[in-house]
C-alpha positions in Angstrom: -43.9 -75.2 -60.3 -44.9 -77.0 -64.0 -44.9 -75.1 -66.8 -46.4 -76.3 -69.9 -45.5 -75.9 -73.7 -46.9 -77.2 -76.6 -45.3 -78.8 -79.9 -47.4 -78.6 -82.9 -50.5 -77.9 -80.6 -51.0 -81.6 -80.3 -48.8 -82.9 -77.5 -48.3 -81.0 -74.3 -45.0 -81.3 -72.5 -44.5 -80.4 -68.9 -41.5 -79.0 -67.7 -40.9 -79.9 -64.3 -38.9 -78.2 -61.7 -37.5 -81.1 -59.3 -35.2 -78.6 -57.1 -34.2 -75.3 -56.7 -31.3 -74.2 -54.6 -29.5 -71.0 -53.5 -26.5 -71.1 -51.7 -23.0 -69.8 -51.1 -19.4 -70.9 -49.8 -18.0 -70.0 -46.4 -14.5 -68.7 -47.1 -12.3 -68.4 -44.2 -12.0 -65.3 -42.3 -8.6 -64.4 -41.3 -8.8 -60.6 -40.1 -11.4 -58.6 -39.3 -10.1 -56.1 -42.2 -10.0 -58.1 -44.9 -12.0 -58.1 -47.5 -13.1 -61.9 -48.4 -14.9 -63.4 -51.5 -18.1 -65.0 -51.6 -19.3 -67.5 -54.9 -23.3 -67.1 -54.4 -25.0 -70.5 -56.8 -28.4 -70.5 -58.0 -28.9 -74.1 -59.2 -32.1 -75.8 -60.8 -32.8 -79.4 -61.9 -35.5 -79.8 -64.2 -36.8 -82.6 -66.5 -39.5 -82.4 -69.5 -42.3 -84.8 -69.5 -44.9 -86.2 -72.0 -48.6 -86.3 -70.9 -48.5 -89.6 -69.6 -45.4 -87.9 -67.2 -42.5 -90.2 -69.2 -39.4 -88.4 -69.0 -38.5 -87.2 -72.5 -35.8 -85.3 -71.6 -33.5 -85.0 -68.3 -33.1 -84.5 -65.5 -30.6 -81.8 -66.0 -28.9 -79.6 -63.7 -28.5 -76.0 -64.8 -26.4 -73.6 -62.4 -25.4 -69.7 -62.6 -22.8 -68.5 -60.1 -22.0 -64.9 -58.9 -18.9 -64.2 -57.0 -19.0 -60.8 -54.6 -16.4 -59.4 -52.5 -17.9 -57.8 -49.1 -16.1 -56.4 -45.9 -15.9 -58.6 -42.8 -18.6 -56.1 -41.1 -21.1 -57.2 -44.0 -20.8 -61.0 -43.7 -23.8 -61.3 -41.3 -25.8 -58.8 -43.3 -28.6 -59.8 -45.6 -27.4 -57.3 -47.9 -25.3 -59.3 -50.3 -27.9 -62.1 -50.8 -30.6 -59.6 -51.0 -28.5 -58.4 -54.2 -27.3 -61.4 -55.7 -30.6 -63.5 -55.6 -32.9 -61.9 -57.6 -29.9 -61.2 -60.3 -29.2 -65.1 -60.4 -33.0 -65.5 -60.6 -33.0 -63.5 -63.5 -30.0 -65.1 -64.9 -31.6 -68.7 -64.5 -34.7 -67.9 -66.1 -32.8 -66.9 -69.4 -30.8 -70.0 -68.7 -33.8 -72.3 -68.8 -35.4 -70.5 -71.6 -32.0 -70.5 -74.0 -31.7 -74.1 -73.2 -35.6 -75.0 -73.9 -35.4 -73.5 -77.2 -32.2 -74.6 -78.4 -32.2 -76.5 -81.4 -30.2 -79.5 -79.6 -33.4 -80.0 -77.6 -35.8 -79.6 -80.2 -34.0 -82.5 -82.3 -34.4 -84.6 -79.1 -37.9 -84.2 -78.5 -38.8 -84.7 -82.3 -37.5 -88.2 -82.3 
């Protein structure tokens, strides 16, 4: 999954997404009537490369998390994951955009 951004319409940069992970912890279940908290994590490793594929920035790891309390009878259903994953994906898109448009990154790429 590569995207290309252009600086001053002369230098093409590639945003290389090297790894995407979606996972959650496995909290212990002590009783069947106790609610438990899962922490879902969405992580992306990316770098920016020049046209010759030289790494100009990164790789960096961006992560976003969301806790969710579920009852014991919901543990093995896909409901929690199907609710949280789209939300974390959208949050990650915003996080990547914010990171790529930051003044800090612009300064690093302009040298």
